[in-house]
TORDRENMI-213785 format. One line per field, with one value per residue (C-alpha): residue number from 1; residue in three letters; x, y, z. Coordinates in steps of 0.5 Angstrom, whole numbers. Example, Ala and Ser with C-alpha at 12.3 -4.5 7.8 and 13.67 -1.06 7.14 Angstrom:
! TORDRENMI-213785
i <- 1_2
aa <- ALA_SER
east <- 25_27
north <- -9_-2
up <- 16_14
***
This chain:
! TORDRENMI-213785
i <- 1_2_3_4_5_6_7_8_9_10_11_12_13_14_15_16_17_18_19_20_21_22_23_24_25_26_27_28_29_30_31_32_33_34_35_36_37_38_39_40_41_42_43_44_45_46_47_48_49_50_51_52_53_54_55_56_57_58_59_60_61_62_63_64_65_66_67_68_69_70_71_72_73_74_75_76_77_78_79_80_81_82_83_84_85_86_87_88_89_90_91_92_93_94_95_96_97_98_99_100_101_102_103_104_105_106_107_108_109_110_111_112_113_114_115_116_117_118_119_120_121_122_123_124_125_126_127_128_129_130_131_132_133_134_135_136_137_138_139_140_141_142_143_144_145_146_147_148_149_150_151_152_153_154_155_156_157_158_159_160_161_162_163_164_165_166_167_168_169_170_171_172_173_174_175_176_177_178_179_180_181_182_183_184_185_186_187_188_189_190_191_192_193_194_195_196_197_198_199_200_201_202_203_204_205_206_207_208_209_210_211_212_213_214_215_216_217_218_219_220_221_222_223_224_225_226_227_228_229_230_231_232_233_234_235_236_237_238_239_240_241_242_243_244_245_246_247_248_249_250_251_252_253_254_255_256_257_258_259_260_261_262_263_264_265_266_267_268_269_270_271_272_273_274_275_276_277_278_279_280_281_282_283_284_285_286_287_288_289_290_291_292_293_294_295_296_297_298_299_300_301_302_303_304_305_306_307_308_309_310_311_312_313_314_315_316_317_318_319_320_321_322_323_324_325_326_327_328_329_330_331_332_333_334_335_336_337_338_339_340_341_342_343_344_345_346_347_348_349_350_351_352_353_354_355_356_357_358_359_360_361_362_363_364_365_366_367_368_369_370_371_372_373_374_375_376_377_378_379_380_381_382_383_384_385_386_387_388_389_390_391_392_393_394_395_396_397_398_399_400_401_402_403_404_405_406_407_408_409_410_411_412_413_414_415_416_417_418_419_420_421_422_423
aa <- MET_ASN_ALA_LYS_ARG_GLN_GLN_ARG_ARG_ARG_SER_VAL_GLU_ASP_GLU_PRO_ARG_TYR_VAL_VAL_GLY_MET_ASP_ALA_HIS_SER_LYS_LYS_LEU_ALA_VAL_SER_ILE_TRP_ASP_TRP_SER_ASP_ARG_PHE_ASN_ALA_CYS_LEU_HIS_ARG_GLU_ILE_LYS_CYS_VAL_ASP_ILE_GLU_ALA_MET_VAL_LYS_THR_TYR_GLU_ARG_HIS_VAL_ASP_LEU_ASP_SER_ILE_THR_ILE_ILE_GLU_ALA_SER_THR_ASN_SER_ALA_ASN_LEU_LYS_ARG_MET_LEU_ASN_GLU_ALA_GLY_TYR_ARG_ALA_GLU_VAL_VAL_ARG_SER_ASP_THR_ILE_ALA_ASP_LYS_GLU_ARG_LYS_ARG_ARG_VAL_CYS_ASP_ILE_VAL_ASP_ALA_GLU_ASN_LEU_ALA_LEU_ALA_TYR_ILE_LYS_GLY_ASP_VAL_ASP_GLU_PHE_VAL_TRP_THR_PRO_SER_ASP_LYS_TYR_ALA_GLU_TYR_ARG_ASP_ILE_MET_PHE_ALA_TYR_ARG_ASP_THR_SER_LYS_GLU_VAL_THR_ARG_THR_SER_ASN_ARG_ILE_TRP_SER_VAL_CYS_SER_ARG_LYS_GLY_TYR_LYS_LEU_PRO_ILE_LYS_GLY_GLY_LYS_ALA_LYS_THR_ASP_THR_LEU_ARG_ALA_MET_ILE_ALA_GLU_THR_ASN_ILE_THR_GLY_PHE_ALA_LYS_GLU_GLN_LEU_GLU_THR_LEU_LEU_GLU_ASP_TYR_ASP_ARG_LEU_PHE_ALA_ARG_LYS_ALA_GLU_LEU_SER_ARG_LYS_ILE_ALA_GLU_ALA_VAL_LEU_ALA_ASN_PRO_ARG_MET_LEU_LYS_LEU_MET_GLN_LEU_GLN_GLY_VAL_ASN_TYR_LYS_GLY_ALA_PHE_ALA_LEU_GLU_ALA_ALA_VAL_GLU_ASP_PRO_ARG_ARG_PHE_SER_LYS_ALA_SER_LYS_LEU_ALA_ALA_TYR_GLY_GLY_PHE_SER_PRO_ILE_VAL_ASP_SER_SER_GLY_ASP_GLU_GLU_GLU_ARG_ALA_LYS_ARG_ASN_GLY_GLY_LEU_HIS_LYS_PRO_LEU_ASP_GLY_GLU_GLY_ARG_GLN_ASP_VAL_LYS_PHE_PHE_PHE_THR_GLU_ALA_GLY_GLN_SER_VAL_LEU_THR_SER_CYS_GLY_LYS_SER_LYS_LEU_GLY_LYS_TRP_GLY_TRP_ALA_MET_ILE_ASN_ARG_GLY_LYS_PRO_ARG_ASN_LYS_VAL_ALA_CYS_ALA_ILE_GLY_ARG_LYS_LEU_ILE_THR_TYR_GLY_TRP_HIS_ILE_MET_ARG_GLY_ASP_PRO_THR_PRO_ASN_ARG_ASP_SER_GLU_ALA_PHE_PHE_LYS_ARG_LYS_MET_ARG_THR_PHE_HIS_GLN_GLU_ILE_GLY_ALA_LYS_ARG_MET_HIS_GLU_LEU_GLY_LEU_GLY_THR_ARG_ASN_GLN_PHE_ALA_ASP_ALA_GLN_ALA_ASN_LEU_ILE_TYR_GLY_ASN_LEU_PRO_GLU_SER_GLU_LYS_THR_ASN_GLU_ASP_THR_ALA_VAL_CYS
east <- 13_7_4_7_14_13_11_17_22_19_19_26_30_26_29_35_42_43_39_41_39_38_37_36_35_33_40_44_43_47_47_49_49_49_51_45_47_48_41_43_49_48_55_56_58_59_58_57_56_55_52_49_41_43_49_45_43_50_53_48_51_58_57_50_48_41_40_38_32_33_29_28_25_19_20_18_22_22_17_21_27_24_21_28_31_25_27_34_32_33_28_26_21_19_18_14_18_18_21_27_24_25_31_37_42_49_52_54_48_49_45_49_47_40_41_44_38_34_37_38_30_29_33_31_24_22_19_11_9_11_9_4_7_2_3_6_-1_-4_2_1_-6_-4_1_-5_-9_-4_-3_-10_-10_-4_-7_-14_-10_-6_-13_-16_-10_-10_-17_-16_-10_-15_-20_-15_-12_-19_-21_-15_-16_-24_-25_-32_-30_-31_-36_-36_-31_-28_-28_-34_-29_-24_-29_-32_-26_-23_-29_-28_-21_-23_-29_-26_-20_-15_-8_-1_2_-5_-7_-1_-2_-9_-7_-1_-6_-11_-6_-4_-11_-13_-7_-9_-16_-15_-10_-15_-20_-15_-13_-21_-22_-16_-19_-26_-23_-19_-26_-29_-24_-25_-31_-30_-29_-36_-39_-36_-41_-47_-45_-49_-45_-39_-37_-32_-27_-28_-29_-22_-19_-21_-19_-12_-11_-13_-12_-12_-18_-16_-10_-15_-18_-24_-28_-26_-18_-20_-24_-18_-13_-17_-17_-23_-21_-24_-20_-18_-24_-21_-20_-12_-7_-9_-16_-12_-7_-13_-17_-11_-9_-16_-21_-27_-31_-26_-28_-22_-14_-9_-7_-10_-10_-12_-14_-19_-21_-23_-27_-31_-32_-35_-39_-42_-44_-47_-51_-54_-55_-58_-60_-63_-69_-65_-64_-57_-59_-64_-60_-55_-60_-63_-56_-56_-62_-60_-54_-48_-44_-46_-38_-38_-44_-41_-35_-39_-43_-36_-34_-40_-39_-32_-35_-40_-34_-30_-36_-36_-29_-29_-34_-40_-47_-51_-57_-63_-65_-67_-61_-62_-65_-60_-54_-57_-58_-51_-48_-52_-49_-42_-43_-44_-38_-34_-38_-42_-37_-32_-37_-39_-32_-31_-38_-42_-48_-52_-53_-59_-56_-50_-53_-58_-52_-48_-54_-55_-48_-50_-57_-59_-59_-63_-71_-75_-76_-82_-77_-74_-77_-74_-79_-77_-70_-65_-61
north <- -29_-33_-31_-38_-36_-29_-32_-37_-31_-27_-32_-34_-31_-36_-42_-46_-45_-51_-55_-62_-65_-73_-78_-85_-92_-98_-99_-93_-85_-79_-72_-65_-60_-53_-47_-42_-37_-32_-32_-29_-34_-41_-45_-52_-54_-62_-68_-75_-80_-86_-88_-94_-93_-96_-91_-85_-82_-83_-80_-74_-73_-73_-68_-65_-59_-59_-53_-56_-58_-65_-65_-72_-74_-78_-86_-92_-91_-84_-84_-88_-84_-78_-81_-84_-77_-73_-78_-76_-69_-67_-63_-67_-66_-70_-67_-70_-74_-69_-63_-64_-68_-61_-59_-58_-63_-64_-69_-74_-76_-79_-79_-74_-69_-71_-69_-63_-61_-62_-58_-52_-53_-51_-46_-42_-43_-48_-53_-50_-56_-62_-69_-71_-77_-82_-83_-89_-92_-90_-93_-99_-99_-98_-104_-108_-106_-107_-114_-115_-113_-118_-124_-123_-123_-129_-132_-131_-133_-140_-141_-140_-145_-150_-148_-149_-156_-158_-156_-159_-166_-166_-166_-163_-155_-153_-147_-145_-141_-141_-147_-150_-150_-154_-159_-160_-161_-166_-170_-170_-172_-178_-180_-180_-184_-178_-181_-179_-172_-169_-171_-168_-162_-161_-162_-157_-152_-154_-153_-146_-144_-146_-142_-136_-136_-137_-131_-127_-128_-126_-120_-118_-119_-114_-109_-110_-109_-103_-100_-102_-98_-92_-88_-84_-91_-93_-86_-87_-93_-89_-89_-93_-99_-98_-104_-104_-105_-99_-95_-97_-96_-89_-87_-91_-87_-80_-80_-72_-69_-62_-63_-63_-56_-59_-65_-66_-66_-72_-75_-74_-77_-83_-84_-81_-76_-76_-77_-71_-70_-66_-66_-66_-72_-72_-76_-81_-82_-83_-88_-92_-93_-95_-96_-92_-92_-92_-87_-86_-85_-89_-85_-84_-89_-96_-99_-93_-93_-101_-100_-94_-97_-103_-99_-95_-102_-104_-98_-100_-107_-107_-99_-98_-95_-90_-83_-84_-91_-87_-82_-88_-91_-85_-84_-91_-91_-85_-89_-88_-94_-98_-98_-90_-89_-94_-89_-83_-86_-88_-80_-78_-83_-80_-73_-75_-78_-72_-68_-74_-74_-67_-68_-64_-65_-71_-67_-71_-78_-81_-86_-88_-95_-97_-95_-99_-105_-104_-104_-110_-114_-111_-114_-121_-120_-118_-124_-124_-127_-121_-116_-118_-118_-111_-109_-107_-111_-114_-113_-108_-105_-104_-101_-96_-94_-92_-89_-85_-82_-79_-78_-77_-69_-69_-68_-74_-76_-79_-84_-88_-95_-101_-100_-93_-93_-91_-97
up <- -198_-195_-188_-185_-188_-185_-178_-178_-179_-174_-168_-170_-164_-160_-164_-161_-162_-166_-171_-173_-179_-179_-184_-181_-184_-180_-177_-179_-179_-181_-177_-180_-174_-175_-171_-171_-166_-172_-174_-181_-182_-180_-181_-180_-174_-174_-179_-176_-182_-180_-173_-170_-168_-161_-160_-162_-155_-153_-159_-158_-151_-153_-159_-159_-154_-151_-154_-160_-165_-169_-176_-178_-184_-184_-184_-181_-175_-174_-169_-165_-166_-164_-157_-156_-156_-152_-147_-147_-146_-153_-158_-164_-169_-175_-182_-188_-193_-199_-195_-199_-205_-209_-207_-211_-209_-210_-216_-210_-206_-200_-193_-190_-196_-194_-187_-189_-193_-187_-183_-188_-190_-182_-182_-188_-186_-191_-186_-185_-180_-176_-177_-171_-168_-163_-156_-153_-152_-158_-162_-158_-161_-168_-167_-165_-171_-176_-173_-173_-181_-182_-179_-182_-189_-187_-185_-192_-196_-192_-193_-201_-201_-198_-203_-208_-206_-205_-212_-216_-213_-214_-206_-203_-202_-195_-195_-188_-184_-178_-173_-178_-184_-180_-177_-184_-188_-182_-183_-190_-190_-185_-190_-196_-194_-197_-196_-198_-199_-201_-194_-191_-194_-192_-185_-185_-188_-183_-177_-180_-181_-174_-171_-175_-173_-166_-166_-170_-165_-159_-163_-163_-156_-155_-159_-156_-149_-151_-154_-147_-143_-148_-148_-154_-158_-155_-157_-164_-165_-165_-173_-177_-180_-175_-171_-165_-170_-174_-168_-165_-172_-173_-165_-166_-172_-170_-162_-162_-167_-166_-171_-176_-177_-180_-182_-189_-187_-183_-189_-193_-188_-188_-195_-197_-202_-209_-215_-219_-224_-230_-237_-237_-235_-228_-230_-235_-229_-224_-229_-230_-223_-221_-227_-229_-223_-218_-213_-209_-210_-207_-201_-194_-188_-191_-185_-183_-191_-191_-184_-187_-194_-191_-186_-192_-195_-189_-189_-196_-194_-187_-186_-192_-188_-185_-187_-189_-193_-196_-199_-201_-205_-208_-211_-214_-217_-220_-224_-219_-218_-211_-209_-210_-206_-201_-201_-200_-194_-191_-192_-189_-183_-182_-182_-176_-173_-173_-169_-164_-163_-161_-156_-160_-157_-160_-164_-162_-159_-166_-166_-158_-159_-165_-160_-155_-159_-161_-154_-152_-158_-156_-149_-152_-156_-149_-146_-140_-135_-137_-136_-129_-127_-129_-125_-132_-131_-135_-143_-142_-136_-140_-146_-142_-138_-144_-148_-142_-142_-149_-149_-142_-143_-149_-149_-150_-157_-160_-164_-158_-159_-162_-168_-170_-169_-174_-176
***
């Protein structure tokens, strides 16, 4: 018996009387309620096989004692179900979706059997830890990030469709993006006198592109405002190659850095976990999934992985003279694939981010001038009018104030001017 299991059994007397296993879907759920008053002989108290999610709280009030704990299998709506039960005064916890994956099941598998197995897994001590769920504020942050990600994908798809139509018809291809793309394409339609269904199709795609691009810009402003109001997100922008969207994505995904005991666990959570390198079947499966030079597996949070992989590419492209950039180019010159090196830099950046989110002190002022430049750019992204409304001053005043919060207590460094700042 491992140490966690022993600890789990030693504290069993402090557990609630009833254990409720819940198997939930998008509209319905099943619950299995077990009486655990006899710690050595739990018995089935009640089964409810089909409950509408809208009626869940009322069902609990009729059939479930407050002295209980509900075990919910992780799914798309598990966090919302936990919140609803917590607001009603019940304790609910989410467990990993593989908690009962290796359990011996009955021949007839159904939702109530899964609910029963969840309850019994908790009673027997097979649940070592619960799945962390975000607060309401950070759940909204995640919704904004998902909306931005999905809108960005749709903008790209619509742009590709426009390119495809122009290519098939032999029209001049619009190479610019954003507002310039639609302006040049509309001018081309007018100049070449395009008529018929081709004109209708292009105008429809242009309307979609304008709408999606405006939505993307609106979500970018929401993200920028959220970063401006969160000092920890601003501090994360010390990281090379990480803009405000990357800082927002990492903060929204993590919220509480204390749930990661070390930086490598946060890196794995962000998707920066190297593929298994062995001589067995694992290596062959990894190569089939991603090809010969794919450096990462398919796990982790894809939003965090995207921004920090892009940050790694940015360090190689624009910050080659920095310490991290020099390290990356040294790896490339030794024959490492650039994409693999970019992912390695992204992992290092997430490691630095873990220390920043924990509040560990900044070691020196080497990156102060670079951080100030990034804050001035961020001020421009928000807009001078909005920053004035918030009382945050001019670009230089805002940059100096933010830098002072991070570097103000550090001794003066020789590398504080714009020419020698780390990029």
